[in-house]
C-alpha positions in Angstrom: -22.5 -240.9 -162.2 -25.5 -242.8 -163.4 -27.6 -242.5 -160.2 -27.7 -238.8 -160.5 -29.4 -238.9 -163.9 -32.3 -240.8 -162.6 -32.4 -238.8 -159.3 -35.4 -236.6 -158.9 -33.3 -234.0 -157.2 -30.8 -233.3 -160.0 -33.2 -231.7 -162.4 -34.0 -229.0 -159.9 -30.3 -228.0 -159.5 -29.6 -228.0 -163.2 -32.6 -225.8 -164.0 -31.5 -223.1 -161.5 -27.7 -223.2 -162.0 -25.3 -223.1 -164.9 -24.9 -226.7 -166.2 -21.1 -226.4 -166.3 -21.0 -225.4 -162.6 -23.3 -228.3 -161.6 -21.2 -230.7 -163.7 -18.0 -229.5 -162.0 -19.7 -229.9 -158.6 -20.9 -233.4 -159.5 -17.4 -234.4 -160.8 -15.7 -233.0 -157.7 -18.0 -234.9 -155.3 -17.4 -238.1 -157.3 -13.6 -237.7 -157.3 -13.5 -236.7 -153.6 -15.5 -239.7 -152.5 -13.5 -242.0 -154.7 -10.4 -241.0 -152.7 -12.0 -241.3 -149.3 -10.4 -244.4 -147.9 -13.1 -245.1 -145.3 -15.9 -245.1 -147.9 -13.9 -247.1 -150.4 -13.1 -249.8 -147.7 -16.8 -250.0 -146.8 -17.7 -250.4 -150.5 -15.0 -252.9 -151.3 -15.8 -255.0 -148.2 -19.5 -254.7 -148.7 -20.0 -253.6 -145.1 -23.4 -252.1 -146.2 -24.4 -255.3 -148.0 -24.2 -256.4 -151.6 -25.5 -253.0 -152.7 -22.8 -251.0 -151.0 -21.6 -249.5 -154.3 -25.1 -248.3 -155.0 -25.3 -246.9 -151.5 -22.1 -244.9 -152.1 -23.6 -243.6 -155.3 -26.7 -242.5 -153.4 -24.5 -240.7 -150.9 -22.9 -238.8 -153.8 -26.3 -238.0 -155.2 -27.5 -236.8 -151.7 -24.4 -234.6 -151.3 -24.9 -233.1 -154.7 -28.5 -232.3 -154.0 -27.7 -230.8 -150.6 -24.8 -228.7 -151.9 -26.6 -227.5 -155.0 -29.8 -226.4 -153.3 -28.5 -224.0 -150.7 -26.1 -221.1 -150.4 -26.0 -221.0 -146.6 -24.7 -224.3 -145.5 -23.2 -225.3 -142.2 -20.2 -227.7 -142.2 -21.6 -229.5 -139.1 -24.7 -230.4 -141.1 -22.6 -231.9 -143.8 -20.5 -233.8 -141.3 -23.7 -235.2 -139.8 -24.9 -236.2 -143.2 -21.7 -238.1 -143.9 -21.5 -239.7 -140.5 -25.2 -240.9 -140.6 -24.8 -242.2 -144.1 -21.7 -244.1 -143.3 -23.2 -245.5 -140.1 -26.7 -246.3 -141.2 -26.2 -247.2 -144.9 -22.7 -248.7 -144.9 -22.5 -250.0 -141.3 -19.2 -248.1 -140.9 -18.1 -246.0 -138.0 -15.5 -243.4 -139.1 -13.3 -242.2 -136.2 -10.1 -241.2 -138.1 -11.1 -237.5 -138.7 -11.7 -238.1 -142.3 -15.4 -237.1 -142.1 -14.3 -233.6 -141.1 -11.7 -233.6 -143.9 -14.1 -234.7 -146.5 -16.7 -232.2 -145.3 -14.2 -229.4 -145.5 -13.3 -230.4 -149.1 -16.9 -230.6 -150.0 -17.5 -227.1 -148.6 -14.6 -225.8 -150.8 -16.4 -227.4 -153.8 -19.6 -225.7 -152.8 -17.8 -222.3 -152.7 -16.4 -223.0 -156.2 -19.9 -224.0 -157.3 -21.4 -220.7 -156.0 -18.7 -218.6 -157.6 -19.3 -220.4 -160.9 -23.0 -219.4 -160.8 -22.6 -215.7 -159.9 
């Protein structure tokens, strides 16, 4: 994902963690978000404007940074991050329960990331 390479946050994560674990986390986030119907609808229909795709990439970068920086995360915080990003950046209100599902899958990726770094 190109936006992560230029992101100021990514260098911090890579210096503290094993690169293969960080790469696996990044790929998992990208795959999960690419399968999230609500996000993909917002991007395809440009509900967040002409730069909706870039906003979805920024969301992935923000999630990567958030998951790679902390070991003690609360799923509610991740759900709030997803909800606020979808609402404020992509003008999309998600009420189908998918935010909770995506957050749960992201927490699984986070656990795998932690185990890959121990």
